[in-house]
Backbone bond lengths (Angstrom), bond angles and torsions (degrees), N, CA, C in turn:
res aa  C-N    CA-C-N  psi(-1)  N-CA   C-N-CA  omega(-1)  CA-C   N-CA-C  phi
1 M - - - 1.466 - - 1.529 109.20 -
2 P 1.348 118.26 131.61 1.466 120.01 -179.61 1.523 111.56 -65.14
3 R 1.313 115.79 147.26 1.456 121.23 178.98 1.519 109.59 -73.65
4 R 1.327 115.68 140.86 1.457 121.18 178.08 1.526 110.31 -82.56
5 S 1.312 114.85 147.01 1.457 121.00 169.32 1.518 108.04 -113.53
6 F 1.315 116.31 136.79 1.456 120.46 179.60 1.524 111.99 -106.66
7 N 1.301 116.99 9.98 1.462 120.55 177.66 1.526 109.06 -67.36
8 G 1.321 116.64 116.99 1.459 121.25 -178.64 1.511 114.50 84.31
9 A 1.327 118.04 -3.17 1.464 121.34 178.32 1.524 110.35 -76.95
10 T 1.316 115.80 157.88 1.465 121.06 174.92 1.520 108.70 -105.30
11 V 1.323 116.09 122.46 1.465 122.65 -176.11 1.522 109.07 -118.68
12 L 1.322 116.47 121.46 1.462 122.23 178.02 1.520 108.03 -100.49
13 V 1.332 116.71 124.74 1.465 122.60 -178.02 1.521 109.15 -121.78
14 T 1.327 116.99 125.09 1.463 120.15 175.21 1.525 109.77 -91.31
15 G 1.316 115.40 154.67 1.466 119.57 -176.89 1.513 111.42 62.04
16 A 1.340 115.89 38.80 1.470 121.16 -171.33 1.524 113.49 -89.21
17 G 1.325 117.60 -0.57 1.460 119.31 -175.73 1.512 114.50 -70.90
18 G 1.308 117.77 -22.54 1.463 120.03 -177.81 1.503 111.15 -164.37
19 G 1.322 116.18 179.28 1.454 121.66 174.09 1.510 113.81 59.16
20 L 1.330 115.29 -140.89 1.461 120.99 -176.57 1.522 111.69 -64.08
21 G 1.339 118.08 -38.32 1.460 120.41 -179.15 1.516 112.07 -60.69
22 R 1.315 116.54 -43.76 1.469 119.98 178.19 1.529 110.81 -63.65
23 A 1.323 116.69 -42.95 1.465 120.37 179.58 1.526 111.13 -63.64
24 I 1.332 117.68 -39.14 1.471 120.67 177.44 1.523 110.31 -63.25
25 A 1.336 116.36 -45.32 1.463 120.08 178.37 1.523 110.97 -58.90
26 E 1.315 116.80 -43.12 1.466 121.02 -179.35 1.529 111.28 -65.06
27 Q 1.328 117.02 -38.94 1.462 120.27 -179.76 1.529 111.28 -69.38
28 F 1.316 117.75 -39.94 1.470 119.68 176.61 1.528 110.45 -67.34
29 A 1.318 117.21 -38.24 1.465 120.40 176.69 1.524 110.34 -61.82
30 A 1.335 117.04 -40.82 1.466 120.67 178.06 1.523 111.48 -63.56
31 A 1.348 116.28 -25.59 1.468 120.63 177.26 1.519 112.00 -84.49
32 G 1.338 117.21 3.79 1.460 121.08 175.51 1.512 115.52 99.42
33 A 1.332 117.46 8.18 1.461 120.21 -176.52 1.518 112.32 -84.10
34 H 1.343 115.34 154.39 1.456 122.33 166.24 1.531 106.77 -85.03
35 I 1.318 117.01 138.19 1.458 120.82 -173.62 1.525 110.96 -112.08
36 V 1.319 115.60 132.12 1.458 122.57 167.19 1.521 105.43 -110.05
37 A 1.325 116.72 113.06 1.464 122.27 -172.01 1.523 109.51 -108.23
38 L 1.330 116.42 118.07 1.456 122.53 178.88 1.523 109.87 -109.49
39 D 1.326 115.37 137.81 1.457 120.04 174.61 1.525 108.14 -162.78
40 K 1.318 115.60 148.80 1.460 119.50 177.16 1.525 111.55 -67.30
41 D 1.340 115.98 -27.87 1.462 121.97 -179.84 1.533 109.14 -88.63
42 A 1.317 116.87 104.71 1.465 121.44 -176.17 1.526 112.33 -64.38
43 V 1.318 117.27 -32.60 1.466 120.42 -177.00 1.521 111.29 -69.24
44 T 1.323 116.91 -47.38 1.462 119.30 -176.99 1.525 111.89 -67.90
45 V 1.316 116.72 -37.50 1.463 118.48 -179.10 1.531 110.66 -72.03
46 A 1.328 116.97 -31.74 1.465 119.88 175.30 1.527 110.59 -67.43
47 S 1.329 116.96 -34.87 1.463 119.61 178.13 1.519 111.17 -66.74
48 L 1.333 117.39 -33.92 1.463 120.31 175.74 1.526 110.32 -64.70
49 Q 1.333 116.50 -44.00 1.458 119.52 178.70 1.525 110.43 -59.03
50 A 1.318 116.59 -45.45 1.464 119.81 -179.42 1.526 111.18 -62.12
51 A 1.334 116.64 -40.82 1.469 120.27 -179.22 1.518 111.41 -66.04
52 L 1.332 116.73 -41.81 1.466 119.23 -178.99 1.529 111.41 -71.06
53 E 1.321 116.23 -40.12 1.467 118.65 179.01 1.522 111.30 -65.54
54 A 1.317 117.01 -31.39 1.466 120.17 176.78 1.523 111.23 -64.89
55 R 1.337 116.31 -23.05 1.472 121.21 177.60 1.528 111.74 -95.76
56 G 1.331 116.10 6.81 1.456 119.83 179.39 1.513 114.29 82.35
57 R 1.330 117.70 18.45 1.467 121.84 -179.68 1.526 110.21 -103.35
58 A 1.313 116.38 140.13 1.460 121.17 -179.95 1.526 109.93 -79.59
59 C 1.335 115.50 131.92 1.467 119.81 -179.42 1.517 109.54 -148.90
60 L 1.320 115.39 138.07 1.460 122.73 173.21 1.516 107.69 -117.54
61 A 1.331 117.27 115.04 1.459 122.49 179.93 1.521 109.34 -96.22
62 L 1.331 116.31 128.93 1.454 120.98 -177.59 1.526 110.44 -132.86
63 P 1.334 118.06 119.36 1.461 119.16 171.39 1.525 108.93 -64.09
64 C 1.321 117.10 130.57 1.466 119.73 -177.13 1.514 110.03 -158.27
65 D 1.325 116.37 129.58 1.450 123.16 172.53 1.527 106.78 -95.42
66 V 1.340 117.21 110.96 1.459 119.92 -173.18 1.516 113.02 -68.75
67 T 1.335 118.38 -12.09 1.459 119.31 175.88 1.519 111.91 -76.24
68 D 1.327 117.21 -8.11 1.470 123.89 179.00 1.527 108.12 -102.31
69 A 1.329 117.16 105.01 1.466 121.31 -176.64 1.522 111.97 -60.21
70 D 1.329 117.56 -38.37 1.464 120.25 179.89 1.528 110.84 -66.32
71 A 1.335 117.08 -38.10 1.459 120.51 178.13 1.528 110.68 -64.50
72 C 1.320 116.92 -38.01 1.468 120.38 177.56 1.530 110.66 -64.93
73 A 1.328 116.43 -41.44 1.467 120.04 178.98 1.527 110.63 -64.49
74 R 1.335 117.37 -39.23 1.463 120.25 177.85 1.526 111.12 -65.65
75 A 1.320 116.32 -38.65 1.466 120.09 179.27 1.520 111.01 -64.26
76 V 1.316 116.58 -41.87 1.470 119.97 177.02 1.522 109.92 -62.70
77 G 1.329 117.06 -41.81 1.457 120.17 177.75 1.517 112.42 -61.13
78 A 1.343 116.68 -40.70 1.462 120.82 178.33 1.525 111.04 -65.96
79 A 1.323 116.88 -36.69 1.463 120.61 177.99 1.523 111.01 -64.75
80 I 1.314 116.12 -41.79 1.469 120.11 178.87 1.523 110.52 -66.23
81 E 1.322 116.00 -41.05 1.462 119.82 179.12 1.525 111.20 -61.68
82 R 1.326 117.15 -36.97 1.469 120.71 -178.32 1.525 112.60 -80.23
83 F 1.341 116.82 -47.60 1.463 119.64 -171.39 1.527 114.61 -112.53
84 G 1.336 117.07 -12.83 1.461 119.87 175.76 1.516 115.44 84.13
85 A 1.321 118.17 -4.58 1.465 120.38 -176.59 1.521 109.78 -165.68
86 I 1.333 114.94 163.36 1.460 122.35 166.72 1.521 106.60 -131.66
87 D 1.315 116.13 118.35 1.460 121.40 -178.88 1.524 112.55 -98.24
88 V 1.317 116.43 -30.14 1.472 121.60 -177.55 1.519 108.62 -139.75
89 L 1.328 115.21 134.87 1.463 121.63 172.24 1.514 107.61 -117.55
90 V 1.328 116.33 122.71 1.464 121.32 177.01 1.526 108.55 -108.85
91 N 1.321 116.28 106.87 1.460 121.83 178.12 1.526 108.34 -85.34
92 N 1.335 115.12 92.02 1.454 120.87 -174.46 1.526 113.14 -111.62
93 A 1.316 119.02 -25.47 1.466 121.60 -174.72 1.525 110.30 -54.57
94 G 1.322 116.37 132.99 1.449 118.64 -178.67 1.516 112.55 -163.92
95 M 1.326 114.76 167.49 1.448 122.03 175.67 1.521 108.06 -149.58
96 S 1.321 116.33 168.18 1.464 120.07 -178.31 1.520 110.12 -137.95
97 H 1.317 114.27 172.47 1.464 121.40 169.01 1.516 107.10 -137.39
98 R 1.311 116.25 157.01 1.465 121.42 177.61 1.521 108.00 -134.33
99 S 1.329 114.70 94.44 1.465 120.18 -176.55 1.523 108.91 -170.39
100 G 1.331 116.23 144.07 1.450 120.33 173.59 1.523 110.89 -68.12
101 L 1.309 116.09 149.85 1.464 119.68 -175.82 1.527 112.16 -58.84
102 A 1.323 117.14 -37.08 1.468 120.03 -178.28 1.516 112.30 -61.01
103 E 1.336 117.07 -25.90 1.467 121.81 -178.78 1.524 112.18 -106.92
104 T 1.331 117.41 14.28 1.465 120.23 -173.71 1.517 111.87 -109.34
105 D 1.319 115.77 124.08 1.461 122.29 173.34 1.535 107.99 -62.42
106 L 1.325 117.21 136.21 1.466 120.02 179.12 1.521 111.96 -59.87
107 A 1.338 116.86 -27.04 1.462 119.90 178.52 1.526 111.58 -63.92
108 V 1.335 117.58 -28.19 1.464 120.86 177.61 1.522 109.91 -66.00
109 I 1.324 116.84 -45.76 1.463 120.10 -179.69 1.527 110.30 -65.21
110 R 1.326 117.01 -39.99 1.467 119.30 177.89 1.525 110.89 -62.28
111 R 1.318 116.53 -40.31 1.462 120.26 -179.89 1.529 111.03 -64.35
112 V 1.323 116.95 -44.44 1.461 120.88 179.10 1.527 110.33 -62.87
113 M 1.320 117.43 -42.05 1.469 120.38 177.58 1.523 111.25 -64.64
114 D 1.325 116.90 -39.87 1.465 120.45 179.99 1.527 111.55 -59.24
115 V 1.320 116.39 -44.35 1.465 119.89 -177.50 1.523 111.13 -76.90
116 N 1.329 116.97 -53.92 1.459 120.84 -170.80 1.521 113.48 -72.91
117 F 1.323 116.20 -43.15 1.461 119.25 -176.99 1.522 112.26 -94.74
118 Y 1.331 116.95 -59.98 1.462 118.27 -175.79 1.526 112.17 -66.77
119 G 1.334 117.71 -30.25 1.462 118.84 174.77 1.517 111.69 -59.10
120 A 1.329 116.55 -43.25 1.462 120.82 177.90 1.526 111.37 -67.58
121 V 1.329 116.36 -39.28 1.472 120.11 177.77 1.528 110.46 -62.17
122 H 1.329 116.99 -46.03 1.468 120.90 -178.63 1.528 111.52 -58.76
123 C 1.325 116.54 -48.10 1.467 119.80 -177.39 1.521 111.58 -67.97
124 T 1.323 116.55 -39.35 1.467 120.16 -178.76 1.521 110.75 -67.71
125 K 1.314 116.72 -43.27 1.469 120.18 178.22 1.521 110.84 -59.82
126 A 1.333 116.64 -42.62 1.459 120.28 -178.29 1.524 112.05 -68.74
127 A 1.332 117.25 -37.68 1.466 120.81 -174.14 1.521 113.60 -90.12
128 L 1.321 118.27 -13.92 1.468 120.64 -170.43 1.528 114.38 -56.13
129 P 1.345 119.76 -45.38 1.472 117.34 179.36 1.523 112.44 -58.15
130 R 1.309 117.39 -37.58 1.464 120.96 179.62 1.523 111.22 -71.02
131 L 1.317 116.44 -36.97 1.460 119.94 177.47 1.526 111.01 -66.25
132 V 1.322 116.92 -36.67 1.461 120.51 176.94 1.526 110.08 -64.32
133 E 1.326 116.54 -42.93 1.469 120.33 178.37 1.526 111.93 -56.30
134 R 1.312 116.29 -36.25 1.470 121.39 -174.14 1.526 113.08 -100.72
135 R 1.339 117.33 4.29 1.464 120.36 -174.66 1.538 108.80 49.79
136 G 1.329 113.40 53.63 1.457 120.98 -167.49 1.510 114.72 -87.62
137 L 1.321 114.13 -161.16 1.458 122.75 -173.18 1.522 109.57 -135.40
138 V 1.327 115.59 133.23 1.465 122.14 172.47 1.522 107.65 -110.07
139 I 1.325 116.18 128.30 1.460 121.95 176.63 1.515 108.07 -115.14
140 A 1.328 116.43 125.00 1.461 121.46 178.01 1.523 108.19 -111.66
141 I 1.322 116.57 119.53 1.459 120.97 178.72 1.522 108.39 -84.91
142 S 1.310 114.85 103.49 1.459 121.95 178.00 1.522 108.20 -97.83
143 S 1.321 117.69 -134.78 1.460 121.63 -173.12 1.521 108.37 -173.73
144 V 1.321 115.93 167.12 1.460 119.61 166.85 1.529 109.47 -53.58
145 A 1.333 116.28 -33.57 1.467 121.39 179.25 1.515 112.72 -68.54
146 G 1.332 117.62 -6.35 1.459 120.85 177.13 1.517 113.21 -82.61
147 Y 1.334 117.89 -14.38 1.463 119.56 179.53 1.526 113.31 -134.08
148 T 1.321 117.09 0.70 1.468 120.96 176.10 1.525 108.82 -137.46
149 P 1.334 117.76 162.70 1.467 119.97 172.14 1.518 110.05 -72.41
150 L 1.328 116.06 153.03 1.464 121.12 177.47 1.519 107.87 -143.28
151 I 1.304 115.87 112.48 1.459 122.09 -173.25 1.533 111.30 -63.21
152 A 1.330 116.34 146.14 1.465 124.82 178.29 1.523 113.20 67.38
153 R 1.331 117.02 15.51 1.462 121.37 178.51 1.535 109.95 -142.31
154 T 1.314 117.20 46.93 1.461 119.68 -175.52 1.525 112.32 -59.28
155 G 1.331 116.90 -44.08 1.461 119.76 179.91 1.512 112.09 -67.07
156 Y 1.326 117.01 -40.73 1.464 121.49 178.39 1.523 110.16 -63.36
157 A 1.345 117.10 -47.39 1.467 120.05 179.10 1.529 110.90 -61.44
158 A 1.328 116.89 -40.48 1.466 120.20 178.65 1.521 110.99 -60.75
159 S 1.325 116.97 -42.57 1.465 120.27 -178.98 1.518 111.56 -65.05
160 K 1.334 116.82 -37.64 1.458 120.24 -179.63 1.528 111.95 -75.90
161 H 1.328 117.57 -37.56 1.466 119.32 172.91 1.531 110.46 -60.60
162 A 1.330 116.19 -39.33 1.464 120.13 179.56 1.523 111.27 -62.29
163 L 1.333 117.17 -37.07 1.462 119.79 177.53 1.520 111.32 -58.67
164 H 1.324 117.04 -40.95 1.468 120.14 -179.40 1.527 110.98 -63.61
165 G 1.320 116.53 -46.27 1.453 118.89 178.57 1.520 112.10 -60.04
166 F 1.333 115.94 -43.32 1.460 120.67 -177.88 1.527 111.45 -67.47
167 F 1.324 116.68 -53.32 1.465 119.18 -171.71 1.524 113.24 -77.25
168 E 1.319 118.15 -29.45 1.454 118.26 175.54 1.522 111.12 -71.46
169 S 1.323 117.21 -32.50 1.465 120.57 172.98 1.523 110.47 -69.81
170 L 1.340 116.34 -42.19 1.456 119.95 177.98 1.527 110.99 -60.69
171 R 1.332 116.65 -39.01 1.466 120.03 179.66 1.529 110.61 -54.84
172 A 1.336 115.81 -44.74 1.461 119.64 -179.65 1.528 111.80 -65.21
173 E 1.339 116.38 -31.30 1.467 119.83 179.80 1.524 112.22 -72.22
174 V 1.332 116.51 -41.56 1.470 119.58 -169.89 1.518 114.10 -99.96
175 A 1.330 117.64 -6.43 1.462 119.71 178.99 1.534 112.20 -56.46
176 P 1.345 120.31 -40.96 1.462 119.02 178.40 1.528 114.01 -63.11
177 Q 1.342 116.92 -19.03 1.462 121.42 178.59 1.523 112.26 -95.31
178 G 1.328 115.94 6.14 1.462 120.12 174.91 1.518 115.19 85.58
179 V 1.338 118.19 7.81 1.459 121.09 179.44 1.526 108.86 -90.04
180 Q 1.317 116.45 133.69 1.456 121.66 178.45 1.529 110.51 -103.91
181 V 1.312 115.69 154.41 1.463 122.70 176.85 1.525 108.11 -129.97
182 M 1.323 116.59 127.82 1.456 121.61 176.85 1.520 109.58 -119.21
183 M 1.324 116.47 123.33 1.459 122.26 173.60 1.521 108.27 -91.55
184 V 1.319 116.52 131.71 1.471 122.20 -179.05 1.525 108.53 -117.68
185 C 1.319 116.31 125.06 1.455 121.25 -177.36 1.520 109.92 -124.86
186 P 1.324 117.38 89.70 1.465 119.49 176.50 1.528 111.00 -80.03
187 S 1.328 115.29 156.87 1.457 119.91 165.38 1.532 106.95 -82.46
188 F 1.288 119.48 -156.79 1.459 120.78 -176.62 1.532 110.65 -64.91
189 V 1.333 115.89 127.75 1.460 122.84 178.79 1.526 107.59 -116.30
190 A 1.321 116.02 141.25 1.472 121.07 -177.40 1.519 110.15 -75.83
191 T 1.324 116.27 78.34 1.461 122.51 177.41 1.518 108.65 -125.99
192 Q 1.331 115.63 -175.55 1.464 121.02 179.73 1.520 112.58 -86.06
193 I 1.365 119.07 -4.71 1.463 119.47 -169.74 1.519 112.29 -61.11
194 D 1.345 117.73 -43.20 1.462 118.31 178.99 1.519 111.60 -82.99
195 R 1.336 116.34 -30.79 1.461 117.83 177.63 1.527 111.14 -68.89
196 N 1.343 116.60 -24.34 1.462 121.35 177.48 1.525 112.41 -101.77
197 A 1.320 116.88 13.66 1.463 120.83 -177.17 1.523 111.26 -63.75
198 L 1.322 114.41 152.36 1.459 120.65 175.31 1.521 110.10 -81.34
199 G 1.310 115.75 147.99 1.451 121.10 167.58 1.514 109.40 -86.87
200 G 1.312 116.22 -179.98 1.454 119.84 -176.96 1.510 114.15 -64.18
201 D 1.341 117.22 -22.13 1.463 120.71 -179.10 1.519 112.81 -92.12
202 G 1.336 116.92 4.41 1.456 119.98 179.21 1.504 114.42 88.76
203 Q 1.323 117.89 -7.01 1.453 122.57 174.78 1.528 108.61 -91.32
204 P 1.338 118.70 165.20 1.468 119.38 177.71 1.530 111.04 -54.08
205 A 1.342 115.93 136.88 1.471 120.05 179.50 1.525 109.85 -59.03
206 R 1.315 116.17 133.62 1.461 120.87 -175.18 1.528 113.14 -98.92
207 H 1.327 117.69 -11.47 1.457 119.82 -178.55 1.529 110.20 -96.30
208 A 1.303 115.73 157.57 1.462 121.22 -174.86 1.523 111.29 -68.03
209 Q 1.327 114.73 142.78 1.455 121.02 175.81 1.529 109.71 -77.98
210 V 1.336 115.77 141.50 1.460 122.15 173.37 1.520 108.09 -110.67
211 T 1.327 117.46 133.12 1.459 121.37 177.29 1.520 109.25 -114.75
212 V 1.330 115.37 159.29 1.458 122.07 176.40 1.516 107.39 -112.80
213 G 1.322 116.84 120.18 1.458 119.90 -176.19 1.512 111.07 77.85
214 R 1.311 116.26 175.07 1.462 120.83 179.31 1.526 109.27 -78.59
215 P 1.339 118.27 124.39 1.468 119.63 179.73 1.523 111.35 -59.77
216 L 1.331 115.67 141.53 1.453 121.85 176.28 1.519 109.80 -75.54
217 T 1.312 117.47 149.93 1.456 119.70 170.29 1.519 108.80 -76.37
218 T 1.316 116.62 155.67 1.463 119.48 178.65 1.526 111.35 -63.35
219 D 1.324 117.60 -37.06 1.462 120.25 179.91 1.523 111.45 -64.60
220 T 1.332 116.72 -42.59 1.464 120.24 178.94 1.520 110.91 -62.22
221 A 1.337 116.54 -46.68 1.460 120.34 179.62 1.525 110.97 -62.79
222 A 1.333 117.61 -43.83 1.462 121.09 -178.48 1.521 111.69 -64.78
223 Q 1.323 117.67 -40.03 1.463 120.77 177.37 1.520 111.29 -60.12
224 Q 1.326 116.55 -42.47 1.463 119.80 178.88 1.522 111.39 -67.17
225 I 1.321 116.85 -36.22 1.467 120.47 -179.88 1.526 110.67 -65.90
226 V 1.322 117.77 -46.52 1.467 120.05 179.31 1.522 110.31 -65.85
227 A 1.315 117.74 -39.68 1.468 120.40 177.15 1.525 110.87 -61.80
228 G 1.347 116.91 -40.16 1.452 120.35 177.11 1.515 112.26 -64.89
229 A 1.330 116.55 -38.06 1.469 120.65 177.33 1.526 110.91 -64.63
230 I 1.315 117.00 -40.04 1.470 120.97 178.35 1.528 110.40 -61.15
231 R 1.329 116.67 -39.32 1.459 121.45 -177.34 1.530 112.77 -83.47
232 G 1.318 118.12 -6.91 1.461 120.38 178.75 1.511 114.18 74.63
233 R 1.326 117.30 35.72 1.456 120.88 -179.20 1.529 111.13 -69.34
234 R 1.330 116.67 143.80 1.465 122.08 174.33 1.522 111.23 -85.97
235 L 1.333 116.31 -40.28 1.452 122.69 179.59 1.514 108.13 -132.41
236 L 1.317 116.51 128.86 1.453 121.21 -179.60 1.522 108.51 -123.73
237 L 1.330 116.55 114.43 1.458 122.69 175.03 1.520 107.04 -94.54
238 V 1.312 116.21 119.69 1.464 121.25 -172.98 1.518 109.83 -107.56
239 G 1.314 116.31 112.61 1.457 121.04 177.91 1.517 112.50 103.77
240 R 1.329 115.75 149.16 1.467 121.77 -178.08 1.526 111.49 -59.98
241 T 1.330 117.56 -40.29 1.460 120.51 -179.79 1.521 111.33 -62.01
242 A 1.337 116.78 -37.48 1.464 120.34 178.83 1.526 110.87 -63.71
243 W 1.330 116.54 -42.71 1.465 120.79 178.01 1.525 111.27 -63.42
244 L 1.332 117.45 -47.25 1.456 120.61 -179.75 1.525 111.05 -61.55
245 A 1.331 116.36 -43.45 1.465 120.20 -179.60 1.524 110.77 -62.84
246 W 1.332 116.31 -40.18 1.472 120.46 179.98 1.523 111.03 -58.74
247 W 1.335 116.90 -52.27 1.461 120.70 -173.73 1.521 111.91 -74.71
248 V 1.329 117.56 -43.93 1.465 118.87 -179.09 1.523 110.80 -64.59
249 S 1.332 117.67 -40.19 1.469 120.38 -178.35 1.523 111.77 -66.64
250 R 1.318 117.53 -24.12 1.457 120.58 179.98 1.523 113.04 -88.24
251 F 1.305 117.07 -38.97 1.454 119.83 -176.16 1.527 113.15 -96.65
252 A 1.317 117.40 -20.88 1.472 120.82 178.01 1.520 108.72 -145.09
253 P 1.332 117.36 67.73 1.476 119.87 -173.70 1.519 113.82 -61.13
254 S 1.316 118.37 -36.38 1.464 119.71 179.20 1.524 110.90 -66.81
255 L 1.325 115.95 -39.83 1.457 120.02 177.46 1.517 110.37 -63.69
256 Y 1.344 116.71 -44.09 1.461 119.55 178.36 1.522 110.73 -58.08
257 E 1.317 116.36 -46.84 1.464 119.96 -176.82 1.531 111.32 -61.72
258 K 1.332 116.61 -40.75 1.462 119.82 179.04 1.525 111.60 -65.49
259 L 1.333 116.32 -44.25 1.459 119.89 -179.14 1.527 110.74 -64.85
260 M 1.332 115.63 -44.71 1.460 120.00 -179.51 1.527 110.98 -63.51
261 A 1.334 116.56 -45.59 1.461 120.31 -178.27 1.524 111.08 -64.16
262 R 1.326 116.69 -39.40 1.461 120.27 178.75 1.525 110.74 -62.57
263 R 1.332 115.85 -40.78 1.470 119.93 -176.56 1.526 111.58 -71.66
264 L 1.332 117.13 -35.81 1.465 120.35 -173.25 1.524 113.56 -106.03
265 R 1.337 117.50 4.04 1.459 120.48 -176.17 1.521 112.58 -55.68
266 S 1.333 117.43 -34.50 1.463 119.77 -177.03 1.519 111.80 -62.50
267 E 1.336 117.65 -31.55 1.471 119.34 177.43 1.514 110.94 -66.77
268 L 1.322 116.22 -40.50 1.458 119.65 179.46 1.515 110.61 -64.51
269 E 1.320 116.12 -43.38 1.460 120.03 179.59 1.521 111.52 -67.48
270 S 1.344 116.79 -38.76 1.465 120.00 179.63 1.516 111.28 -66.69
271 S 1.336 115.89 -41.90 1.471 118.61 -178.35 1.516 110.80 -66.74
272 G 1.327 116.70 -25.88 1.457 120.05 179.92 1.511 112.87 -72.81
273 T 1.333 117.37 -10.72 1.465 119.67 178.94 1.518 112.28 -83.69
274 T 1.334 116.87 -10.50 1.454 119.32 179.52 1.519 109.79 -76.93
275 A 1.313 115.50 161.20 1.459 120.02 179.56 1.518 110.31 -62.65
276 R 1.331 116.08 141.54 1.457 119.80 177.45 1.524 109.02 -65.38
277 P 1.350 117.08 131.02 1.452 119.04 -173.28 1.525 113.27 -71.17
278 D 1.292 114.72 154.31 1.453 121.95 174.91 1.517 108.01 -82.35
279 P 1.341 120.06 116.05 1.474 121.64 -176.52 1.500 112.89 -63.30
280 E 1.330 117.66 -17.86 1.463 119.61 179.93 1.521 112.96 -89.26
281 R 1.375 116.75 -12.30 1.444 118.80 -176.42 1.525 110.55 -77.67
282 K 1.308 116.93 139.90 1.459 122.38 179.90 1.513 109.44 -100.68
283 L 1.329 114.44 150.46 1.460 119.22 175.85 1.515 110.14 -67.89
284 R 1.313 115.15 149.93 1.456 118.73 172.25 1.521 109.29 -67.42
285 P 1.340 118.86 144.87 1.461 120.17 178.53 1.511 110.42 -66.30
């Protein structure tokens, strides 16, 4: 498969205001791409635009809540108006929770699904005609939790597993039209996603996060993601922990589950110390 060039391409990145999304946007910009940066936080995404423009890179920053399908469609329209095309869509926006299911309000799981899964669906649906025109690329940022179980994150794992079903099916649909789909599964990355995770009651998780292996830096993960996009990878496992989890979970699933549960058991026990949530209470918007 020929290597892709992103020089002059238009790349739309969701969740681009900080963390991995910002690093991905910066790496694509360094490869010569025009960036359309979406984030719910208008201030952080505007700061990315200012930083990229200071380096001579074209960037359009757009406040956007990916759980709003109409807002995603408007953002795609604004991107087309500015740059005339969308060559790459990076579905990166995401959130997590850290709590055992018994202590988790159902509204927490719905919220995680809305952002992680439906946010990606909304943006992909809106951008797909433009991606077909350009024989473009869709990148879905999944996780180790997208192909293995992950204790104390049932809703998060469900949302990431759902991404695989959706985008791998989409790949088969759009391959005849020249559109590629790359699934990206990092191990733990040093971002705010777990530090900002919800607890079972819908408030910020109060117990300490446990990681497996040394967390990757956002720059390291983003460099690997752009390199994988250049090479046309279908599945990209980012980090040693992601590789180990992939192989062990396939050839020794019971062993993987025991090792994972042993390592993360403290999170499950810690989350169980929080007050049992009120099933009638709604999450704050």
